[in-house]
N, C-alpha and C positions, 0 to 999 in steps of 0.2 A: 713468957718465950721472949727469947733476944731478936731480934730483926737489924738487919742495916739500917740506917739512916734511907729515908724516901727517897731522893734521888736519885741514890743508886739504885733502885728495885724500878722507879719509873722511869730509867734511862735504857734502860730492855724495851719499852712500848715503842712501837712504831711511831712516830709525830705524822701531823695531816699530813699527804702528801698533795693535798688539791682540797678543792671547796666542793661540797657536793653540792649542787644546784640547787635542790629544794633543801638544804640549812645553810644555803647564802642568807645574812642579815640583811643583804639590799635585794634579795631575790623575794623573801616575803616577812620581813620585819614583824607584821602581826602574828606570827605564829609563835608559841613559844619552842622552850627545847624539848616540852614533854610531846611534843606533836612529831618530831623530828627522828627519822627513821635513819640510824648508821649503813650505809650501803651492804658491809658485810651480813645486814641482820635481812636483809632483800629477801632471799631464797632460803634462809633455815627457820628451820622446824627447831622447837625446845631440845629436843635431842641430839638438833645437830652442835648447838650449843655445848653442851656436855662432852662431845666429842672435840671442840675448839680448844675447850681448855685442857683436856688430857693429852692435848699434841702443842702446847703452846712452849713446852720445853725441848720438842723438836723439831726446828724448823731450818729448811735448808739454809746453811753458810752462817749458821750462829757460830759463835764462839764460845770454848770451855766456860769462859766466866757468865757469856749472858745465858749459856744454858743453865747456868747456877741460880739465875736472879730471876730465869724464869717459870723454874722449878719451884724455887720459895714462894712464888707469887700465884702457879697454879696451886701447891698445897694448901696455900692461906685462904686463895678461893674457895676449895674444895671442904677445908674447913668449914668455912662459916656456913656452906651451903647444908652441910652436916646438921651442923648448930641449929639452923634455921628451921631446916626439916623436923628436928628432934623436939621443938621447942614451938612448930607450929606459927611459925613468924613471918613476916613480909617484909622488906624494906624499901623504903619509899622517900624519893625529895618529894619537900612540899610543894604548893600550887607557884607559891613567887619565892621560892627558896631551891637552893641546890644540893644544899649538905644532906643526906640520906640521914633516915631515922625508923629504928626497927617497930613495930604494930603487930598485937595479936590478929593473925589471919581471917580467922571468924568473927573476930569481931568489926573489922575493918571489912569484910564480906557485906555483915549485917547491915552497916551503914550504907554501903552501897546499892543494894536490894532498897531498902529504905528509899533512898534518893529516884530509884527508877520506878516506886510506885507512885510517890507523892509527888513526884516533879509535874508529872501529868502533861509530856510533851512529847513521850514517844509511845507508838503502838507496837504492841505485840502481831508478829506476820504470822511466826511458825517456827517450831523447833527444828531441829539443822543435827542430822547425825551425820558425825565427823569421818565416817568412814564411808558413807553414800551421801555426799552433801548436795542432794540434787536440788534443794530446795534454795539455796544461795547461790547456787551457779544458774539457775534457770531466773532467775531475780537478778543476778548481772546479765545476763545474755540479753533480757528483757529490755532493762535500762539503756546497755547499747545500742540496742537495734532503735528505740527509741529519740536518743541524742542521733543517731547517724542519720535515721530518715527527717527529723526537724532539720539538721544542719544542712542535707542535701535539697531540701525543699526551699530553704533559704537561699542557698548557694543558685538554683534555678530561676527563682523570681527576683536573681538579683541583689535581694535586700542585704548580703554578704558578699564580701570579695572573693575569688579564689584563694587570697592570702590569709586571710581569715581565715578561711576554710579550713585550712591544713594547720592553722594556729590552733583552734578552738577542737580538732575533729580527736575524739580517745584514740590511742594505738591499742587497738583490742589485743594484741599480744602482749602486751604489760597491764594491761586492767585490772583491777582488784576491788574485792568490795571494804568498803570503808569499815572500823572495827572500835568499838569504846573500852575505855578504860575508865581509873579512877583515881586522883589523887589526892594526898590529905590536904586540908586549907587550915592550915593554924593559926591563919591570921583572922581569922572571921568564925564567929560562933554559931548563926545561926544555919550556916551549910557546911557542916563537918567535911566533905569531900564534894569534888569539883569533878565532873566528867571532861575525858579528854579523848576528843575525837581526831582520831589517824587515816588522813584521807590520801594520802601519797599514795599516787596510781589512781585513784577514784575515777571512774569515769568523766563523772564531771569536771573533775580537777581543771582541765584546760578551760573550759567554757568560763569558768569562777577565776581563775588567772586575764585571762584576757578582759574579761567584761570589767573587772574590780579595777586593773591600772587603767583602761580608761574612764570608768565612773569616778575613781579617786583625783584623775586630773581634772572633773569637771568640777568635782566638787571643793579642789582645792584652790581652784581657780577662782571661782565665786566667792566661797567663804573665806578665803586669806587663809585657810586654817594649814598650819604647818604640823606637819610628820617630823614625829622626835623619832632617830634612832637612838639615844640613851640619855643619862644622866648629866655626861658631859656638854651634851648640845645643849638641855636645857640649864645649865650652868652659863654656857656663852652666849647665848640669846638674850639674857637676862641681865649681862654686863654690857653688851650691847645699846638694849633699853635705856640702861641707867647711861651711859656714856651719852644717849642722843637727849638726856634731862629730860626722859618721858617720867622717871618714879620722882614721883613725890610723898610729903611723909606720908598724905592721906590714901597712898594707893596699896590697893588689898591686894593678895594672892588668892586663887580661887581655884580648887581643883575638886571633879568627882569624879564616880568609876561606874561606867554601866555595862556592868557584865550580864547582871540580870536582867536586862534588855535584851542582848545577844541569844540567849539561852530562850527566853518566851516570847518573844515579840509576835504577833497576829499577822499571819504572810498576807495575809487580805491586807492589812493598813500597811504592814510595810512598802506593798505592791504598791498603795495607794499615795503614799508619802514619797517613792521615787517617782512617782508619775507626776505628781504634781512639782516636784523640782526639775525636772526635763521641762514640763510644761512651761514654766514661769522664766525661768533660762536660756532656753534654746535657742534664741539668736545671738546669744554670747557665745555656744557652746558649738556651732558647726563644724568648726576645725577638729576640735578636739572629738569631736562624736565618730569619727571616718569614717562617716558615709553612713551610719548606725541612725535609722529610725529612732524615736522613742519607741512605737511600737516593737521592733526589733530586738532591742534592748528589754522591755518588760516581758518578752514572751523566754529570753532566753533565760533573765533569770529566775522567771516564775518553772521554768523547764528545773532548773537546779536545785532550788525549793520544794519540787514535790517529788523527785529521785532520792533523797537525802535518806537513803537503805545503811545500814550495817549490822554486823554481830556483834554480839554481845553474851557470856555466859552458856553458849551454845546456841543461841536463839537467833531470828532476822527479826529486827526491828526497824520502823522508821519514824524520823523525828519530823512530827507533826505542825510543833510549836519552836519560834525560833529558828536559827540556823547553827549548822554543827560547828566545834569549834574549832574545827581544822579544814574552815572553809576559808577562803579568801575575801566571798564575800559577806562573811557575819559582821564583821567588826563597823564594815560600810554601810549594811544595813540598817543596823541598830544607830548608827551615827546620822543617816537621812531622818528615821523616824522619829528620833530626837528633839530635830531642827525641823522638820516638815511635817512631821506626822498629826499633828495639834497646832497650836497655836505660834507662830513664825514671827514674834515679839521680839525673842531671846537673840534668834541671826539676823535679824533687821536690827537693834541693837549694837550688838557686834561690827554689822559690816559698814553702819554708821562712825566709828570708833575705830580709824584704820589705824593710828598710833599706838592700839592695844595689842597684849599678845592674846595671840587663840592658837594652841598647840593641842595636840596629841600624841601620848606614846599609846600604840592599842587601843583597850578601850579605857584610858585613862583622859581625860580633859582637864585641859591647864588654862589660865587668862588670867588676864591683868585687870583690875577692876580700880576706876578713881569715882568712885559715885559711893552711896551709905551702903552697910553691908541688909540693911536693911530693903534699899529699893533694888538689889540685886535678887534678895531672896525672893522678893515678890514678885519680879521678871522671871526667875524660875520655876516657881510654882504655876503661875499662869502658864506656863509653856510646856511643865511637865505635869500637868495636874492627872489625878486619878480617874482612869475610865472602868467600865466592869468589864472586863476582860477574862477570860479564861485562858491558861494560868493567869492568874492576877500577879503582876508586874511588883513587885517591893517597892515603895519610894527612895527615891533615889539621895543619899544623903551627900553633901556640901562641905565643905571647908572651905573657910573664908576666914583672910584674916591678916595679920601683919607677919607673923609666924608658922608658915605648915609643914608639911613634909609630902613630898612627892618623890616616888622613887625610892632612891636610897640617899635621897637629898634632904637637908633641912634649909630651907629660903626664909630670911628674914630680913624686911624694912626697916630697920635703924636709923629713925626719923629722917628718911631719904637717902640712907646711906644703906648698898644692896650688900648683905651678908650671905656667904654660901657656904657649908661644911658638908660631910658625909655623917647621915644619919644611919645610925644601928638602932633594927628595930629589936628591941630584947623579949620579941616572942619567936624570932628566929634564932639559927645558931648563932651565938656571940662570937665562937672563933671561925666563922666561915670562909675558904680561903677563896680566892679568884677562880670564875668558870670558867673551864673551857669553852663553856655555849657561847656568854657573853662577848669572850676577847678572840672567839676561832682559833684557838691554839690548844692543844696540851701539854705543851712544853712547862714544867714547873717554872724555869727561868726565865721564859716569856711571861708567864701569867703572874708573878711578881713583880717585874717591870711594867706590867700593862697598869697593876694596881699600886704601884708610886705616881705614874701618869695620871689616871686616874684621881688620887688625889689633889694633884699637883693644877688639875684643870678644876674642879670642883671648890678646893679650899683659898678663899678672899684673905685670909688672916694665916699667918705663918705659924700661930698656937693651934690651931684646927689642923693644920697640916702635917703638923710634928705629931699631935696626939695620932694624927691616924697612921702615920710612920710608923711609929710605936707599935702600933695595932696590928698591923700588916706583918713586922717582927715577931709579935709575940705568937699570932696564929700558925705563923711556919712552925716556930720552935714548937709550938702544942702539939702541932701536926706530925713532929719529926724530923722536920729539917735542921741541919747545921747551922750552926753562926757562921763557917766558914764560908759555904753557899748562899746565905742571905747578903754576906756582905761581898760577895763577888758581884752577884747581881745588881748592889748598888751602886758597885763603882762600874758596872756596864750600863747601865743605866745613865750615872752622869755624862759619860763620854760619848754615849752613842745614842741613847732614846733624844735625851734634852742639847745636845750638843754642845755640853761645855768641852772648851779646849784643853787638848791635851795638858799645855803647860800649867794649866791651874792644877796643883798637887794639893791643895787643901784638903781634908776629911769632907766627907759630902753633906754633915752638920754645920760647918763653917762656910758653906759656900750663900752669901744672900738668897734669901726666898723669893727677895723680888727677880733676882737674877734667873733663879730658876725657872718660875713662873713668865716670865717674860719670853723665855726661848721656847719652852713648852706650849704657849699660846700661838709663837708663830709659826712654829710646825705644824699647829691644829688648822690654824689660817689658810696656812701653804694647801694641807689635804684638803678643805673644803673647797678651795679654787680648782683644783685637780680633780675632785669628783663632781664638779659643775661641770667642766669640761667635756669628762667625759659622757655624763648625762645627754650633752648635748649632740653629740655625734651617735648616740643609742639606734640600735637597729633592731628589728624582731628578730631573734635570735633561737635557734632550736639547737639543746645542746646533746650532742650524742655521746654516753661513754664508751670509752673502747677498754679491753680487758688489759692485765697487766703484760700477757703474752708478747702484743703488740709494741713493736717501736715506735718513735714519733712518726720515721719517715714511711713507716707503711701506714701508718693512720693518716696523713697528707697523701698518701696515694688512693686510699680507699675511697679516703672524703671527694678526690678530684673526680675518681669513676664514679661514685653516688651521683655527683652534680651534671656530669655528662648524660645518666641514664636518666634522670629526671628532668633534661633539657629535651634529651631524645624523644622519651615516651610520651611528656605533655600536650595537650592539645592549646594552651594558653600559655606561651612561653615567657608572658608578663607575672604571671600569677606568681612565681615565685620572685620577681626584683627586690622587693621589701622584705625579703627571710634571707637570714645570714645562717648558715648552717657551721657547727662549731664541733670538731671533734673534740674532747677531753678527755684523760685519763680515769680511770674510774679509781676514783680517791677511798685511800685505804684508812679510812675513822676507826682508830679506837673505839670498843667497845669501853662506855664506864663501868664499876664495879656494880652497877645495877642491874644493867642487861648480863651480867653471869649467874645473878642471884634471884631475879624474881622474870616468867613467864608471861608478859604483858600481854601475849599475841594469839590470838586462837590458832588451830594448825591452818599452815596453808592450803589446806585443800578444799578451805570454807571459804575461802576469799577469791580464788583463782576460777575462770574457765574450765571444763572439762578439758581433756586433752583429747577428747574425741572432736 
């Protein structure tokens, strides 16, 4: 078949018109793209997706060319669906990847079923009838009643403030049960699949969000652990470390992943570890605690852990060990369990070395170490010693050396000189394109420019940058983009994104590497300064999306009316002083191709309360 260039097809798709609050990286960087649900799918069942596909070339105000391109896009998707149905295949992105791969549906389902049986972290409650889902609806109703009763008691006893009650209380009209699906893990052989729990609009989401923000502020204050947004930040942080002359010839880079701890920790021992942390450091955390007592914090965390119910394969389950991957408390509890659940020798050593880096990206830990490998391993093994637990948490593998891989970076200490570059994992797609989930845009030109910018951030040597630039070009050519499109993007990147003045008319490859990198790093530092300033002005914000039919003026008018109603009806007018209501346009996030081809979610009737 002959297809036009990819950028012509993608041009039809609507760009992001706004960030979905739950999809915003600043909102929940600890959640992967697998956990995020496009707003368009919020109220859609699988049959509705089929209808969306058939109507995609008949949208209002489309030009003739747009209709033709949309028709081509529609026919391609329908053809893929027929082929996959005929061959009994499913298409999924890997756990730490973005490109989609096909798998035999029966074989993949068997792997998922085996995980459910062998993991020993889930408890089967009951079967659920999709046509009459009273089991799931009754469960959801009970969870809401439990949360509602608990929060009201805490409010009346003045254990929480009015504002905290508003921020944590679930909205009954939109709550839904969580649901589980699986994705392949092509990077690990021990577990071929990884569970993905989608908790968007779960009854416990607001509590998890509020408590996790509070506890992370506490933990970061005490441990000095830096939360990493991406690998750009890793490269910049290491450069500052090297410029301060902390990087020695003897410095080792250390990293380890604690994903298994997240899914399998004992609830009792995790709560013990959290209590130990709070009691040890409470005098230093009075202001951050926001008037919450240790007892209240532990009560709310326990409440979240005890109400982890979800739907999988038309059955209702409860997670009885670990925490769901879609909960904002999961990584925090596992992190606390590691540092305070057993020996505290590791965290005490880190606290005594203020010049060393101690950072985290989701469930990956990274730190610098200026001792021997043996000393670190002894310290680490003493902290993470094996205990008789059920389920058993596998031993955590550490990587320590002068050269290691972290995220998509290769970090190298070359006799006291820092060298960083992009690392391509041979187990993942060699020609994977930049992801819309990572860069928060679906425009091909913006993605290509973002990839170039990322290469500049992370390449300390010109040779490595040129190799990555060639790889970016080859990846786009391999995926069907034209040379003209790529050259145009590079030219725009040079002039607009890097800030090279327009009177420099030399080709991109003749601009000195040092000049390019200097410009891009200055922009990065300016962006960090702006972000820091915005954080100092941050208040508690409740985002209320409004439909496309509203104008901005209409939204502002309704917002003012809403605030007046709240102020007139509340008995405590101070309750909302620290809360900001922000009406935002409902985002129109385009669906990924996977959303058109795979039914990941149970029927909506199994997740929501009865209309009665």
